[in-house]
C-alpha positions in Angstrom: -74.2 52.6 62.4 -76.8 53.6 59.5 -79.4 51.1 57.9 -78.0 48.8 55.1 -78.7 50.5 51.7 -81.7 49.1 49.0 -81.2 49.4 45.4 -81.8 52.9 44.4 -85.6 52.9 43.1 -84.8 54.6 39.7 -82.9 51.3 38.6 -85.6 49.0 40.2 -87.8 51.1 37.8 -86.1 49.8 34.8 -88.5 46.9 33.4 -85.7 44.5 33.9 -88.0 41.2 33.7 -89.6 41.8 30.6 -86.1 43.0 29.3 -84.9 39.7 30.4 -88.2 37.9 29.0 -88.0 39.6 25.4 -84.2 39.1 25.2 -83.7 35.9 26.1 -86.9 34.6 24.5 -85.6 35.8 21.1 -82.2 34.6 21.3 -83.4 31.3 21.9 -85.9 31.3 19.1 -83.2 32.8 16.7 -81.0 29.6 17.6 -79.0 30.2 20.4 -77.8 27.6 22.9 -76.9 30.1 25.4 -78.0 33.6 26.5 -77.6 36.3 29.0 -79.3 39.9 29.4 -77.1 42.4 31.5 -78.5 46.1 32.1 -75.2 48.6 33.3 -75.9 52.0 34.6 -73.2 53.6 36.2 -72.7 57.3 36.9 -69.3 58.9 37.7 -68.3 61.9 39.5 -65.3 63.8 39.5 -64.4 67.4 41.5 -60.8 68.8 41.6 -60.0 72.2 43.1 -56.5 73.8 42.6 -54.9 76.2 45.4 -58.6 76.1 46.7 -60.6 77.5 43.3 -62.8 75.0 41.9 -61.4 74.0 38.4 -63.2 70.8 37.5 -66.9 69.6 38.5 -68.5 66.9 36.2 -71.4 64.1 36.7 -71.5 61.5 33.5 -74.3 58.7 33.6 -74.6 55.8 31.2 -77.2 53.2 30.8 -78.2 50.3 28.4 -78.7 47.0 27.4 -76.2 44.0 26.4 -76.9 40.6 25.3 -74.2 37.7 24.9 -75.3 34.5 23.3 -73.4 31.1 22.1 -74.6 29.7 18.5 -72.6 26.6 17.3 -70.1 27.2 20.1 -69.7 30.5 19.3 -70.1 34.0 20.9 -72.2 37.0 20.0 -72.6 39.9 21.6 -74.4 43.3 21.0 -75.6 46.3 22.9 -78.4 49.1 23.1 -79.2 52.4 24.7 -82.9 52.0 24.4 -84.1 50.1 27.5 -87.4 48.3 25.8 -88.6 45.2 25.3 -88.7 45.7 21.7 -84.9 46.9 21.6 -83.9 44.1 23.9 -85.2 41.4 21.3 -83.5 43.0 18.4 -80.5 43.5 20.4 -80.8 39.6 21.1 -81.3 38.8 17.3 -78.2 40.6 16.4 -75.8 39.3 18.8 -77.1 35.7 17.3 -76.4 37.2 13.6 -73.1 37.9 15.1 -72.2 34.4 16.9 -73.5 32.9 13.5 -71.1 35.3 11.1 -68.1 34.1 13.5 -68.9 30.8 13.5 -66.4 29.8 10.5 -64.0 31.2 12.1 -64.0 30.1 15.5 -61.3 27.4 16.3 -62.5 26.1 20.0 -66.1 25.6 21.1 -67.2 27.9 24.2 -68.2 25.6 26.9 -69.4 27.2 30.2 -68.4 26.1 33.8 -71.4 25.0 35.8 -72.8 27.3 38.4 -75.8 27.2 40.6 -78.8 29.1 39.6 -79.6 32.4 41.8 -83.3 33.6 41.4 -84.1 37.2 42.0 -80.9 37.7 44.0 -79.9 41.0 45.3 -76.6 42.4 46.3 -75.6 46.0 47.8 -72.1 47.1 49.0 -71.5 48.6 52.3 -71.4 52.3 52.4 -72.8 54.8 55.1 -73.5 58.1 52.7 -74.2 57.7 49.2 -71.8 60.4 47.6 -74.5 61.0 45.0 -76.8 61.9 47.4 -74.7 64.8 49.1 -75.1 68.6 47.5 -71.9 69.4 45.3 -71.5 72.0 46.9 -70.9 70.4 50.2 -68.4 68.4 48.6 -66.7 70.9 47.4 -66.7 73.0 50.4 -64.7 70.4 52.0 -62.2 70.2 50.0 -61.9 73.8 49.8 -61.3 73.8 53.5 -58.5 70.5 53.4 -56.8 72.7 50.4 -57.4 75.8 53.1 -55.3 73.7 56.1 -52.1 73.0 53.8 -52.1 76.7 51.7 -51.9 78.0 55.1 -48.6 76.3 55.8 -45.0 77.3 55.5 -43.3 75.7 52.0 -46.5 74.6 50.7 -46.6 76.5 47.2 -49.7 74.9 45.5 -52.3 72.1 46.6 -54.7 70.1 44.4 -57.8 68.5 46.3 -59.7 65.9 44.2 -62.3 62.8 44.3 -63.7 60.7 42.1 -66.8 58.6 43.2 -68.8 55.9 41.0 -72.4 54.2 41.5 -72.4 50.8 39.7 -76.2 49.2 39.1 -75.9 46.0 37.0 -79.1 43.2 36.5 -78.1 40.2 35.1 -80.4 37.3 33.7 -79.4 34.4 31.7 -81.2 31.2 30.0 -80.1 28.9 32.8 -82.7 30.5 35.2 -80.5 33.3 37.0 -81.6 36.8 37.7 -79.7 38.9 40.0 -79.6 42.8 40.5 -76.7 44.6 42.3 -75.4 47.7 43.4 -72.1 49.5 44.7 -70.5 52.3 45.5 -66.7 53.4 45.5 -65.0 56.8 46.0 -61.4 58.0 45.7 -60.1 61.5 47.5 -56.6 62.8 46.8 -54.7 65.8 48.0 -51.7 67.0 46.7 -49.1 69.2 48.4 -46.2 70.9 45.9 -43.0 72.9 47.2 -42.1 74.7 44.3 -37.9 75.9 44.2 -37.9 78.6 41.8 -34.0 79.5 41.2 -33.6 75.7 40.8 -36.3 75.0 38.7 -37.7 72.2 40.4 -40.5 71.0 42.7 -41.7 68.1 44.8 -44.8 66.5 46.0 -46.3 64.5 48.8 -49.8 63.3 48.1 -52.5 61.7 50.9 -52.2 57.9 51.2 -56.1 57.4 51.5 -56.5 54.9 49.5 -59.9 54.2 47.0 -62.4 52.3 48.6 -65.8 50.7 48.3 -67.5 53.2 50.5 -69.2 56.5 50.3 -68.8 60.0 51.2 -68.0 59.0 55.0 -64.3 58.8 54.0 -63.8 62.0 52.9 -66.4 64.1 55.2 -64.9 63.2 58.7 -62.1 61.4 60.4 -63.5 58.6 61.5 -62.8 56.4 58.5 -59.7 58.2 57.3 -58.0 60.4 59.7 -57.5 63.8 57.8 -56.8 66.0 60.4 -53.5 64.1 61.8 -52.6 63.6 57.9 -53.0 66.9 56.7 -51.3 68.2 59.8 -48.2 66.2 59.1 -47.9 66.6 55.6 -46.1 70.0 55.1 -43.4 69.2 57.5 -42.8 65.7 55.8 -42.7 67.7 52.4 -40.2 70.4 53.9 -38.0 67.2 55.0 -38.5 65.2 51.6 -37.4 68.6 49.8 -34.0 68.6 52.2 -33.4 65.1 52.1 -30.2 63.3 50.8 -30.1 61.0 47.7 -30.2 57.5 48.2 -27.1 55.6 47.6 -27.7 52.2 44.8 -27.2 49.6 46.0 -29.0 45.7 47.4 -30.8 47.7 50.6 -33.1 45.8 53.1 -36.5 47.5 52.6 -39.4 47.5 54.9 -42.9 48.2 52.5 -45.5 49.9 54.1 -49.1 48.5 52.5 -49.6 52.0 51.0 -46.8 51.1 48.4 -46.7 47.4 48.1 -50.4 47.2 47.5 -49.1 48.3 43.3 -46.2 45.9 43.7 -48.8 43.2 44.4 -51.2 44.4 41.6 -48.8 44.1 38.6 -46.4 41.2 39.8 -49.1 38.9 41.2 -52.4 40.4 40.3 -51.9 40.7 36.5 -49.6 37.6 36.3 -51.9 35.0 37.6 -55.2 36.1 35.1 -55.5 33.0 33.1 -56.2 34.4 29.7 -53.0 36.6 30.5 -51.1 33.1 30.9 -52.1 31.2 28.1 -51.8 34.1 25.6 -55.3 34.8 24.9 -54.6 38.4 26.5 -51.3 39.8 25.1 -51.8 43.1 23.4 -52.3 45.3 26.4 -49.8 45.3 28.9 -48.5 41.9 28.0 -49.1 37.9 29.1 -47.4 36.6 31.8 -44.2 34.3 32.9 -46.6 32.2 35.2 -47.5 29.7 32.7 -49.9 26.9 33.3 -47.0 24.3 33.4 -45.5 26.1 36.3 -49.0 25.8 38.3 -48.4 23.5 41.4 -44.6 23.5 41.2 -43.3 26.9 40.6 -42.0 28.9 43.8 -43.4 32.4 43.6 -41.7 33.5 46.8 -40.6 32.5 50.2 -42.5 30.2 52.6 -44.1 33.2 54.4 -45.8 34.2 50.7 -49.5 33.7 51.1 -51.9 35.5 48.4 -55.4 35.4 48.2 -58.0 36.4 45.4 -61.2 37.4 47.1 -64.4 38.8 45.5 -65.8 39.4 49.0 -63.6 41.2 51.2 -65.1 44.5 53.3 -64.8 47.7 51.1 -62.9 45.9 48.5 -63.2 47.5 44.8 -63.8 44.4 43.2 -66.0 43.2 45.8 -69.6 42.2 44.2 -71.8 39.5 45.2 -72.3 38.0 41.8 -69.9 38.7 38.6 -71.2 39.5 35.1 -71.4 35.6 34.5 -74.2 35.3 37.4 -71.2 33.8 39.3 -71.2 33.8 43.3 -68.5 36.0 44.9 -65.6 33.9 46.4 -62.1 33.9 47.7 -59.1 31.7 46.9 -55.6 30.7 47.0 -53.3 32.1 44.7 -50.0 31.4 46.1 -49.8 29.3 49.0 -46.4 29.2 51.2 -45.0 30.5 48.4 -46.1 28.3 46.1 -48.0 29.4 42.8 -51.6 26.9 43.4 -54.2 29.1 41.6 -55.4 31.2 38.8 -58.6 33.8 38.1 -61.0 32.6 35.8 -64.4 32.8 34.4 -66.7 30.8 33.1 -64.9 29.8 29.8 -61.7 29.7 31.1 -62.2 27.7 34.0 -63.0 24.4 31.8 -60.1 25.2 30.0 -57.9 24.9 32.9 -59.8 21.7 34.0 -61.7 23.7 37.0 -65.1 22.3 37.7 -66.1 25.9 38.5 -65.5 29.7 37.6 -63.9 31.6 40.6 -66.1 34.6 39.3 -63.7 37.0 37.5 -65.9 38.0 34.8 -66.7 42.0 34.6 -67.5 44.8 31.9 -66.9 48.2 32.5 -70.2 49.1 30.4 -73.2 47.9 28.7 -71.3 48.5 25.5 -68.2 46.2 26.1 -67.8 42.8 26.6 -67.3 40.6 30.1 -64.1 39.7 29.9 -61.8 38.0 32.6 -60.9 40.7 35.5 -58.9 40.5 38.5 -60.2 39.9 41.7 -59.2 41.8 45.3 -55.5 40.0 45.3 -54.4 40.7 48.9 -50.8 38.9 50.6 -52.2 38.1 54.1 -50.3 38.9 57.2 -48.9 36.9 59.9 -50.9 35.0 62.4 -49.4 36.4 65.5 -48.8 40.4 66.1 -46.0 41.6 64.4 -45.8 45.7 64.2 -44.2 47.6 61.5 -42.0 48.8 63.9 -41.1 45.1 64.6 -39.8 44.9 61.1 -38.2 48.0 61.5 -36.2 46.8 64.7 -34.6 44.0 62.5 -32.9 46.2 60.1 -29.4 47.3 60.5 -29.3 49.4 57.3 -31.9 49.7 55.3 -35.4 52.0 53.7 -38.8 51.8 55.0 -41.1 53.1 51.9 -44.6 54.4 52.5 -47.0 55.4 49.5 -47.3 54.6 45.9 -46.2 56.8 43.1 -44.9 55.7 39.5 -44.2 51.8 38.3 -42.6 50.1 35.3 -42.7 46.3 34.7 -42.4 44.2 31.8 -44.7 42.3 29.1 -44.8 39.1 31.1 -45.1 40.6 34.5 -41.4 39.7 35.4 -39.0 42.7 35.5 -40.2 45.5 37.5 -39.5 48.9 39.0 -41.5 50.9 41.6 -41.0 54.3 43.1 -43.0 55.5 45.9 -44.0 58.7 47.9 -41.7 58.9 51.2 -38.9 56.8 52.1 -37.2 56.8 55.1 -33.8 56.0 56.4 -33.7 52.7 58.4 -30.1 52.9 60.9 -29.6 50.2 63.7 -33.3 49.4 63.9 -34.4 53.0 64.1 -36.3 55.7 61.1 -33.4 58.4 61.0 -34.9 60.9 58.3 -36.0 60.4 54.6 -33.9 60.3 51.7 -34.9 60.9 48.2 -34.9 59.6 44.7 -35.3 55.6 45.4 -36.7 53.3 43.0 -36.3 49.2 44.0 -35.9 46.9 41.0 -36.3 42.9 40.7 -37.8 40.2 39.1 -40.8 39.0 40.6 -39.7 35.6 41.9 -36.7 37.5 42.7 -38.5 39.9 45.0 -41.1 37.9 46.5 -38.5 35.1 47.5 -36.6 38.3 49.3 -39.4 38.4 52.0 -38.6 37.5 55.0 -41.0 38.4 57.6 -44.8 40.3 57.0 -46.5 42.0 59.9 -49.6 41.1 61.9 -53.5 41.8 61.6 -53.1 45.2 62.5 -50.6 46.1 59.8 -52.7 45.1 57.2 -54.6 47.4 54.9 -56.3 47.8 51.6 -54.7 49.9 48.8 -56.2 49.7 45.2 -57.1 51.3 42.0 -60.5 52.7 40.1 -58.8 52.3 36.7 -57.0 48.9 35.9 -57.1 48.8 32.4 -57.4 45.9 30.3 -58.4 44.5 26.9 -59.4 46.0 23.1 -61.2 47.9 23.3 -59.9 49.3 26.7 -62.0 48.7 29.6 -61.4 49.6 33.2 -61.7 47.9 36.6 -61.6 49.0 39.9 -59.7 46.6 42.4 -58.6 46.6 45.9 -55.0 44.7 47.0 -54.9 44.3 50.6 -51.4 43.3 52.5 -49.5 44.2 55.6 -46.1 45.7 56.1 -43.3 43.3 55.0 -39.6 43.1 55.0 -37.5 42.3 52.0 -33.8 41.7 52.3 -31.2 42.6 49.8 -33.3 44.3 47.3 -31.6 46.3 44.6 -32.5 50.0 45.0 -32.1 52.3 41.9 -31.1 56.3 42.3 -33.5 57.4 39.9 -32.0 61.1 39.7 -28.3 59.1 38.7 -30.7 56.6 36.3 -32.1 60.1 34.8 -28.7 61.1 33.8 -29.1 64.0 36.2 
């Protein structure tokens, strides 16, 4: 094991205390009842190869400062790219002017939930190899080598190999007295093989299942985190089988869903649905509101009794894992669904009092210094069974069904209620055994019917983290990284669609 990382020296060299003193003092002198300063730096890298040849390699870095204030119960916000005390003070005064201008339009005074003060706190995520410390040529060489393995296989016509990585650094200070410096790293590698039928004018694809995670280059460089050797060796034969697989017969079907697919269904039907700002209609323009309204809290049956879902900002290697959120709230874990009953929301310091909660559960985040922090999703995860239940055990309980592996496309309505999802790989289950692949599969349901059909979940050995770098929300649009853990799970009688037939082909 390598030693834990520290905050990079270049970010520590930013005059954080001087910026905070200048901004918070200027804000209060201008009439702010409350103020906070956030210095936000993010470095991103994208590398993409097609058929072993480099197509794209881009590194971007953005840094700036932002000031939020409350004046007469109204938010004000301003940001600046210059990191000087003078710019920080001017930005604070500008934020106060914004708040004073908006105060006459504000119908509800801002009230912040209480939170302990954290002075000079530091937090760094858990990763071994900083991807931004690895030479670019070395990273390209790894993707070239992985691409070559697939291109050497019969039936593989094209290969795309890529990774995205990010390093995010923040400093937060507020007039309550908190001052917090954080650094986190994340990475997402993907390799996709393509088989082309030129005569028929069709093609089929199959992608690796490695999830994005809050780790470093160690995810890509070797097999100790993700077994690239095994998956790349299997991928060509799986793709060849998929090309020749029969089309699925539509209708009610028992499903065993792998974590590599189920994470996305959790994200869309639970993660977004339990964001409190959506539930009260505050967030509506970007991807809608939520059917899980406050009148249903504590009484609505979200799913079967084996359904237990937590929101967690602390889980190891979670993309939404932090030490503190962008309002200085310490990371926590809490229940959203317990024994199938809807029991909790995701909250920030503004929405917690509106729900009657004494404390935020730490769900504030902004993707840039130039965006306002908003309520964002925690790592929302389905919990495994307490005893050991394997994926094979779940499959053994199915007479006629489908085992769903890997994510692909999805669709869900504006209330997070009616949805359909597809996947990467679908295996027919007959008499408790896998009997080859089928294709053109999508499963469709309403959220409560789907989770109500959950009969069993796998044990801890089947639990995996999936996730996404780019969960979208708000206007102007922001993206946030988020993970979702889950075990394998068995659902009875879910409606399966034939996507080819649905598309009129």
